[in-house]
N, C-alpha and C positions, 0 to 999 in steps of 0.2 A: 201777466205778472205771475211769477213763480212763488208759491207759498211754501215755506219750509215745513217739513213734517215734524221737525224737532224745534222747540222754542226753549232757550235756556238763558240764564244770566248767573253771574257770580256776585257775591256780596261786596267784594272789594277788589281793587286792582293793584294794591301795594301792601306788602307785609314786611315785618322785621322779625328776625329770629336770632337768639343767642344760643348756640348749641350747648347743651348741658345745663342751661339755666331756665329757659322759657321756650314754650312752643307757640306757634302761630296757627290760628284756625280761620276758616272762611266757609260760607255756605254756597252750595250750587243748587239752583232751582231749575227743574226740567219739566216741560209741559209736552204731552203727547198730542200733537196736532193732526195725527193721522186718523184714519177711519177704522183702525184695527188695533188689537192688543199688541203690545211690544215690550221688550225688556231693554234696560239701559245699564251701562256700567261706565265708570269714569277712570281715566288714566292720566297721571301727572308725569311730564317729562321735563328735564332741565337741559338747557342748551349746553353742549360740551360734555355731557355725562357719557362716559364710555366704560363704566364698570361692568365686568362680566364675572359672575352674574350681577344684576342690578342691586344696588344697596337699598336697604329698607329705610327710607328717609321720610315717609309720610304714611298716614292711616286714613281710611275712609269709613264712614258710618252712615248708612249701611254700605256693604261692599258693592251691591248691585240691586236692582229691582227687576222682577220678572212679570211679564204679562200685565202691563199697566193698561187699563182701559183707555179708549180714546177720550181726549179732553182732560185727563187726570193730571194733576200737578204733583211732582215728587221732589222732595228736598233731601240733599246729601250734605254731610259735614266732613270737610277735609282738614286734617291736622298735620302740619309740617313739624316733625320732631327732630330733624337733624339737617345738616347742610347736604344738599344734593351732590356736591362734589367733594371728594376726599381732601380735607385740609383747606377748603376754600373759605376765603373771607372777602366780602365785597358784595356787588350787585349782580344778580343772576336773573334770567328770564325763565319763567315756568309756563309751560303750555298745558292748559286744562282741556282734555279731550272727552267729549260726551259721545258714546258710540252705541248704536242700536243695530244688532245683527239682523233682526227681522225687517227693519225698514231700510237696511242698506244705506244708512245715512250717518253723518258725524257732524258735531258742532265743536268749535274750538274758541278758547279765550286765552289771552296772554296776561300773566300775573307777574309783576316785578317783585322779586324777593331780595331783601337786603339782609345779608348774613354778617352779624357782628361777631367779634372774637368772644368765644365762650370757654367754659371749663374744659370741654372735650375737644377743642380745636387743636390739632397737631400742627405746630409751626414748621417742623422739619420732618422730611420723609427721605429715607435712603433706600435705594433699590440696586440690585445686581442683575445684569442680563441673564446670568446663569449662576447656579450655586456651586458648580464644580469646575476646578481648574487643575491642570496637570502639566508637568514639565520635568526635565532631567536636572540632576545636580549641576551647579555652575551656570544655569540659565537665568536670565532676567525675565520675570513674569510680571506683566503689567495688568493689574486687575481693574477693569472698567467699573465705575460706579456712577449713579445718578442721584443728585440731592435736590429736593424740592423745598423751597422756602414758601410756605403758605401764608406768611404774615404780610402786612402791608408795608413793612419796613425792611431795609437791608439788614442782614445778619452776618456777623463775623464769627465763624465757627472754628472749633479745634478738631482736627482729624486725628484719629488713632486707629490702630489695627491690632487689637488683642489677639494673641496666638501667633502673630507674625511680626511683632514689633522689632525683634532682633534682626529680622531679615530685610526691613525697610531700608532703602538706600538714602543717601544724602539728598538725592533729587526729589524726594517726597516732601512736598510742602505741607507743614503741619497746620497752617492757618489758611482758611478758605473764606472768600467773600461771596455771599449769596444774595442775589438781587430778589426783591419781593415778587411773589406769585410767579416764580419761574423755576424750571428745571435747569440744573447745571451738571454737565458731564465732566468727569475728571478721571485720571489714571493713577492708580496707586502702585508705583514700581516696587517690586519685591525681588531681591537677589537671593536665589537658593545657593547655599554654600557649596563650594566645589569639593571640599573635603568629605569623603564618603561617611566618616564617622559622625559628622554633624548634620547630614542630610539622609537619614535612613528612609528607605522606601516604605512609606506609609501615608495615611491621610492626616493632614494637619487642619483641624477646624479653626476658623478665624471669624472675626467680626469687623466690619467697617463702621466706626462710631463717630458721630459728629455731635459736638456739644456747643451750644451758644453761650452768650455772656450771662444769661439768666440761669444757666444750669440745665436747660431743657436739652434732652438728647434724643437722638434717633439712630438706629443701627440696622444693619442687614448682615445675615450670616452666610457663610460659604465654607467650602472645603478645598484645600490645595493638596493634590495628590502628587507626591514625589515618585517618579517612575524609577524602576530598577535600572541600574547602570553598572557596568564593570564586568568582571569575570572571576572565576575561580581557577587557580593554577595547581597542577599536580606534578611533583618531581620526585624521583627516587634518589636517595642518598648514594647507594651503591648499585650500579646497573650490571656489573659483571661479578658473578659469584662462582665458587668452586666447591665441588663435593668429591671427597672430603676436603675441608678447608686446609689441612696440612697433611704431609706425608702421604700424598696421593699415590706414590709409587709403591707403597707397602700394603699388603692385604688388610682391609679394615671393613668388617661387616657391620659394626655398630653405628657408624656415623651415616645417617640418612637425611639430616635436616640442615638447613642453612637459613639465614634471615637477613633482612634488610629493612630500611625504614622509608616510608613514604611521607612526604611533607605536603599537606594540603593548605593552601592560603586563599583567603577570601578577599579579593581586591574589588569588592562591590559594596553597594549600600543596602544590600538585602541579606537577611539571615537565611542561609541555605543549608541543605543537607546533601552531602556527597555520599553516594552508595558505591562501595568498592566491590569488585568482583574480578573474575578471571575467565579466560576462554581456554579450552583444552588445546594443547599442542598436537600437531599431526605426526609427531615422530613415533614410528612403530616401536613397540617394546619398552617404552618409557612411560610410566604412569606416575602422576604426582598429584599432590593436593596443596592448595594455598589457603592459609588461615590468616585472618586479619585480627588485630587486637580490638578494633572497633570497625564493624562493617558499614555502619551508617554514622558519618561524622557530621555533627551540626556545628556550623561556624557562624558567629556574629560578624558583622562587617569589620574588615580590617584585621581579623584574627587569623592565626595559623595554628595548625596542630600536626604533630608527628605521630604516625601510626606504625607500630611494629608489624612486620609481615614475615610470617614463617612459611618456608617452602619445604615440603617433605617429598622426597623422590625415592621411588622403589628402584634401587640400583640393580642392574643385571650382574650376574656372576662373571659372564664372559663379554668379550667385545673390546671396544676401544673407547677413548674419551669422546663422549657425544656432547653436542651442544644443544641444550634445550632452551628454546625461546618461549618465554612466558609473557603473554599479553595481559596486563592488569587493566581490565576495563572499568571505567568509572562513569557514573551518570548522576546528574543533578536532579534533585527532587523537583525543583522549580525550574522548568525549562526556559524561562525568560532570560536567563543568563547563559553565557557561553562558558565552556570548560576548556581552558587551554591545556594542550598536551593531555587530552583525555585518555590516551593509551600510553601507559608506561611499560616499556619493553625491557624485560630482564633477560640477561644472557647467563645461563647456568651451565657450566662445564661439569659433566657427570662422568666420573671415572668408574670403571667396573670394580666389583669387589676383588676379583683377581687381576693384578696388573698384567700388562701385556707381555712382559718378559716371562712371567710364570705360565701364561697361556701358551706362549710360543714353545716353551719347553715341553708342555704336556701334549702338544699337537704334532711335534716333529716326527714322532715314530708312526703317526697315522697318515702322514702325507701321501705316501705311496698308495695305500689302499683306497684312501678317499679319492685321489686323483683318478685311479682306474674306474671306480664306481661312477664318479662324476662324468668321465669321458663316455662311458657306456649309456648312462641314463639321459644325459643332456645332449651330447653331440651325435650320438648314434640313434637314439630313439625319439628325442623330443626336438621341438623347434628351438631356434636360437634367439628369436625375437618374438614380439607379441603375436598372439594368435588372433587373426581378424575374423574368421568364421568357422563354424562347426555345423555338421548335419548328419543325422541318421539316414541310412538307406531305407527302402520301403519295408523290409522285413525286420529291421532293427538289429542286424547282426554285424553291421559295419558302420564306421564313422569316418567322414572325410573332414580334414582340417586344412585351412590355408593360413599363411603367416606373412608378416613383413620381411621374413628372411628369404623370400622368393622361392619358397618350396610349398608343395602340397603333399600331405601324407594321408594314408589310410590306416585305420585301426580296426582290429578285430575285437568285438565285444565279448568279453568273458563274463563270468558270473558277477564279479565285483570290481573288475578293472578293464583297462584297454591295453591291448598288445599291438606292437607295430605289425603291419600287414603289407605284403607286396613291396614294390619298389617305391622310391621317392621321385616325384615329378619336380624337376628343377627348371625354373624359369629365369628370365633375365630382368624381371621387374617385381616389385612388391605386389603381393596379391591382396586385393581388397575383399573379394567375395568369391565363393565357389558353391556349386549346387549340382546334385545328381540329376541325371535325366530321368523324369518320372517313369517312363516306359523302360523296364528291364534294369534300370540303374547301371547300364553298361557304358555310359558316357558321362563326362563331367564338363560343365561350362564354367569358365574361369574369367573373372573380371580383374584387369590389372590397373596399376596406378597411372599408366600413360594413356588410358582410354581404350586399350586393346582388349578384345574378347576372344578367347580361345576355347575350342572344344577338343577334349582329349578322349581317346578311346582307352577304357580301362581293361579291355580284354587282351589287347596287344601291347607289348612293351615297345614304346617308341620314344625317341628323344625329341620328336617334333609333333605339334598338335595336328589333329585331324582336319581342323578347319579354323581359320582366323577371320574375325569380323572386325573391320576397322573402317569407319567413315572418314572420307577425306575432309569433311567439315569439322571433325571432332578429334583432331590429333591432340594428344596430351590432355584430353578431357576425361579425368579419372572416372572409373566405373564405381558407383556407390552401391548399386543393388542390381540383382539379377533374379529372374523368375521364368520358369518354363510354363508353357500352356499345357493343358491336361493331355493333349495328344502328342506332345513333344515336338510339334512341327514349328513352333514359334518360341523365340526367346525375347523377353523384354529386358531392356537395360535402362537404368536411371543414372544420370551423370551429374557431376558437380556443377555444370553450367546451367542446369535446369532442363536439359533435353531428355526426352524419353523416347527410345527407339524400339521398334518391333522388327526382329530379324527372322527371316525364313530359314529354318535349318532342317527341312524335311529330307527324306531319303534322296530326292533328286538334286539336293544342294551339295552333295559330296563332290569334291574336286574344285570347289570354288574357293580354294585356299589362296586367295589373291592378297596383295598388299593392302588394297583398299576395296571396300564393298559398301554399298549404300543400303540402308534399311528400307523395308517395304512400307513402313509407316513411321512417322516422326511427329512427336508433340513437343512444341516449344513453350516453356514456361519462363518468361523473362524475370530476371532478378530473383531466381528461385534455385535452391540447391536441393537435389533429391537425396533423401536419406534411406528410404526403403520402398519396395514395391510388393504388391501381392495381387493375384487374380482371385476374383470372388464372383458371387452371383450364380444364377442358373447358367450352366454351360460355360462358366468362367468368362462371361462377356464383358465384365467390368474390371478395370484395372485401378486399384487404389494406390494413389501416389502420395507419399508423406515427405515432409521436409521443412525447409526454412519458414520462418514467420508463423510457426505452428499451423501450417496449412495442410489440409487433407482434401485431396482432389480425386474425384471419381471420373474416370475416362471410359466411356462406352466405345471401346476401340473397334468393335465389330459391327457398329451400326451401319457404316457406309462402305466398309471394305471387308471382303472375305479373307480368310487366312491364307489362301493360295494365290489369288489373282490381284491383290492390291498393288498399285504402283507406288513408287516413292513419292511422298507428299508431305509437306510441312504444314501441320495443322496448328492453328493458334488455339486459344482457350475457349472458342465459341461452343464446341461440343463437349465441354467438360462441366462437371458439377462440383462446386466448392462447398464443403461442409462448413456452413457459416456459424453454427453454434458451438464451435470449438473455441476455447479461451484465446483471445488475441495475443500474439507474441511479437517481440521485436526481432531485429536482424540476428540476434544471438540465440533465439529460441527455436528449437527444432522438435518436430515429431520424429523421434529417432527410429521407431520400429512399429510395424503393423503385423497382425496375425489374424488368421481366420481358421475355422474348423472345416474339415472336409465334409462332415455330415450336416453342417449348418452353414451354407455358403453366404448367407446374408447377415451373419453375425461377425462383426469386425471389432478387434481390440487394438487400441493405440497406446503408445507410451512416448513420453517426451523427456527432454533434458531438464525439466523442472520437477521431475519425480512423480508425474501424474500418469495414472493408468485409467483409461476410459473404455467401457464396453458399449458398443453401438448395435442397434438393430436398424439395418438399412432397408428394410422391406418397404417403408413408406416414402423414401426419398430418392430411390434409384430411378424410378420411372415417373415420379411426380415431383413438382416443385415445392416440396415440403421440407421442413427441417428434419434432420436425421434424429431418431429417437435415442436418447442416452439411457441405457439400462442400468448402469452402475458406474461410479467413478470414485477414485480415491488417490491419495498421495502416499507413497511408501513411507514407513515410519521415520527413516533418516532424511527424507526429502532430498536424497542424492539423485543426480541425473541417471536415467535408465538408458542403457546402451542397446539392449536387445530384449525381446520377449518371444516366447514360443507357446503355442496352444496345441493340446493333444487333439488327435483326429476326431474324438467324440465330443470335444468342447468342454470336458469336465475339469481339466487341469491347465492352469496357466502358470508359467514360470517366468520370472523377471531377473535380469542380470544388471546390477547397478554399478555405478562408477566408484562407490565406496567399498567394493569387494563383497557384496552380499548377493547370494542366490536365494530367492524367495519363491515358494510354491503357494499358489492361491487356488484352493478347491472351489469350484463354481457350481451353482445350481443349474437346473435345466433351462432357467430363464437367463442365465448368464450373470447372476449376482453372486457375491461372496456368501459363504455360510457364516452365520453369526459367530461360530466358534473360531473362524479363521479370518476375522476382519483385519487383523494385523499380519496375516500370512503365516507361513511356516518356513523358518530359515533352514535352508538345506546346507549351505556352505558359507563361510565367512573367511576371506583372505585379506591380506594387507595391500593388494593391488586391485585395480578395477577389472571387472569382467567385460569382454567385448562381444561375445556371442554365446547363444544357448539354444538347445533343441531338446525336445521331449518326445518319448515314445512309450506308450502303454503296452506292456507285455503281460497278458493274463492279469494277475493280481499285483504286479509290480509296476512301478514307474521307473523308467530309465531316463536320466538327464545327463547330457554331455555339455561341457562348457569350455570356452577358450578365454584366456585372460592375458593381461599385460605381462605377467611373469613367464610367458612362453609355454605355459602348461596347458595340456588338453586333459580334462578330468571327466570321470564318469561317476555318477551317483546312482545307487540302486537301493530302493526302499519300498516297503509295502505301501500301497495306496491307502489314504485315510478311509475310515469307515463310511463317511458320507460320500455318496456318488450321485451323479446326475443322470437323468434318462432323457435322451433327445428324441 
């Protein structure tokens, strides 16, 4: 027979309580039947109680007893002060648990508790599953609610919704029948007005209130958030303007302003602020300012406002009637709404101060002289179309330029300018790139639009090239870049198809002027267009290839093949190294140019069409699988695409040619970083068209820079080098 180590009893098994009026008490007697000291504590639980945290509905005195000796009797008094279940009226079972942690034992007794209606008993309880609801204007929102009748009788209650009474639909029943001691679920339908002015985007606090026949009420609170809906519209009253407004055919210097009106309308339920602004027009020679009567327009829902806009244009003295397109950019302060017609385009016809008939009369007598000068300077001395490439020779006394007009010209470097030199080389295709032969500079390699590569002898006047290199597999594959090896025995060509070829052009290759000729080495880069090539590293054994998708690839071309004995072979990208820490680009992103210094062959500088320039130290990634170290990087101030860069032989000066017509010089330290004084560079030249090519030569204490641009001009710039210099 097992003897319990805990012996207990309760003074009664039935109790009655009226919440708020009387409490019920009973005694619990506990005897320690074990042979050791023990502590006891008592816990009361009610069947069906799920309150979290538990409600304080009873008290114990004492709360517990500790280290009671064996055979000792302990007495506890329990007082029930409230109903164990919220709003409960009726009969409930109470479990009395006597627990001893030291004895690992527990005794239980069941007590029947009768709860009578009292002063503090809540007959009604209203709950919402969530306190926040949201929807758009014009939508029907059904608010779920739960109502509990804690009494023993059915109740007919009246339902109301303060805060949303005007939005309740006819389907909302105002009378509800509640059964005793039960929860009842119901939906309160609420129709948000469709008209924006009646349903502003904001929070609407409300209450679900239920009142019974005796006036007893219960409620639950919530918030209905009306979401923003609609848009703001922007229109210009007059989109075509003229300067001057009248008598444009007569000289008028005083009239430089015109105006129009912008109408901003708020077709939404949200008060919003529209910020007005403008973007500059790209028309050269025309500068203007746009002033708004109110640059930040605040509009309540359903309101409209007209804003006066004044446009002031600096009119030229000469020229013709020009059309100025002005984009009025607008932006909403609260981006949750859309702005329809967010760009209002104004067309402004600007007449010169001097009308055309007067200009024509002033210029007639100069036509002959100007025509003669123009014929000499443009048709005789300069290219007729854009200049694609320029380059100094080794000693810096000549410049070679190529152009889309199918010609190659040489220029003699004078102190401050370039003068035409020797004869013109006329070809039958547009020239993409040309380069001097490094040894003696007595030959020129030329890359054409149709993929053909020609080598011309500059010492002998000839109408035919000395050698022609054309692969039968690459007909019409335009040449994008060319570079000679240091010994002038090999020429590397990069093509638009992604192929990179090495051609042998040593002394014993003379006479190989055939229609087709295969390269001695070939690298295939699928889905890749080459933009530029350059040889680098010790003994120029690494070919840096730049192009599409912002890819920079290093090809150790001499690892498996010598310069003289290699056979024609199509290599894939297995023996190439891709610089992976260059910012990733899309199909329209290109590394446009690469440059390196003769005296530091492991320093590489790249430029791309996103306006980014990066200086690399490739010492740690050419022979090892490491990421290439970035020494410095920056974006040109105008963020314009960079078409070409050039680095001086000592690595101290970098020059960049941009698509926006800026030629910028960047003095560098011996580590390849920019000087703090020249973080934004030094602007050498600014023109109205884009530059295509640039080269730099350091002559004693002067820097010589030559450039070719879209305006068919070949320029030379001569200036003293900045005081900061680097030491390699």
